[in-house]
N, C-alpha and C positions, 0 to 999 in steps of 0.2 A: 504493500500500500504506500508506504513512504518511499519517495523517490527523489533523486537528484538527476536533472537532465541538462546536459550541456548542449549548446548550440553556438553557431557563429564561425565555425572553422571553415577552412577552404584553402585555396592556393593563391598566393600573392607573390609578386616580385620582390627582390631585396629592396629594403627601404620602405616597403608598404606597411599598412596598418590593418589590424583586425580587432574587433571587439567580441570577446567570448561572453556568453551568458551561462549562468548556473541557476536554474530555477528549481525550487523545492516544492514538493507537494506532499501532503500528509503530515507535515510538521512545520513548526515555525522556526525560522533561522535566527531569530533574535538572540537566543541564548546559546548559540553555537558559534564556535570558530569555523570559518569556511576557508579552506585552503585550495590553492591551485597547484597541480602537479603536472609534470610532463615526463614522457618516456620516449626517447629516440631509439631507433633500431640498434640493438646490441648494447644499449646503455641501461643503467639502473634508473628507476624512477626517482626524480628529484623534485623537492618542493621548491616552488619559485615565488609564491606569494601567499599571504593569508590576511584575513580580516577577522579581528577578534570580536569578542562579546559586543554586540550591538554596534559594531564598527568603531569602537573606541581606540583600537590599535590596528596598525598595519605593519607588515614586514615583507621584505623582498630579498631574494637571493642576489648575490653580487652580479651574477650573469645577466640579470634583467633590470637591475636598479637603474633608474633614470629613463628607462624605456617603457616599462609596464606600469600600469596603475590599477589597483584594485578598488572597487567601490561596492556599495550595496544599496538597494532600494528596499527598505523593510515593507513598504506598502505592497510591493510586488513580490515579496519573498524571493528576491533574486539578487545574486552577486555577479558583478561584472569584472572582466579583466580586459582593460584597454591595452593593446599591444602596438607599439609604434617602433619605427626604425628596425623592422624585422630583418633578420639575416638568415642564411641557410642553416646555421647552427641552431636556430629556433624550431626547425622542423621536428615535429614530434606529435604524439597523441597527448592531448591535454585533457586532464580530468579534474573535477572538483570533488571535494570531500568535506565531511562535517565531523566536528568533534564537540561534544557537549562541554561547554566551558562557561558557565553562567556567572562570570565575574570579570571585571576589567583587568586585563593583563596583556603583556606583549605576546602575540600569538607565535606559535612555533611552526617551523617548516619540516620537521621530521615526520615522515609518513606514519610511523608507529602510533602517533597520537590520534590518528583519525580512524574512525570505525564505520563510517558509512560513505560509500563512493558512488559516483555516477559512472556511466559507461564510456565516456570520453568522446572527444571530437578531434578529427585530424586537422593539423595545421601543416601546410607545406609551403616553404619559401624557396623559390627557384627562379633562376633567370632563364 
């Protein structure tokens, strides 16, 4: 019943932009940390960004800092990831995940903290 559904992936040229959406159904995101993760072929899944309890905190991996922005719309029960200045190294399957964390704290990017995952959306950056 409870689901996370990603959308917004696709193929773009280097330097392009995409906005990913992570929409929740069956539960409220307000009291959950929402993280974005990606997994490239042959690579481990890595955390790239997160939005903490009610959006009070955000965090970014060094690989995307300054290029990606996470935000949330509580009314729509949706978290977004705006991705700018994309390069081929950003090619991966992007997934969102939720972790119950009903207090303001800096969110974490380690995947072990997250217990509910979406199916992922493919992002391909190619010239």
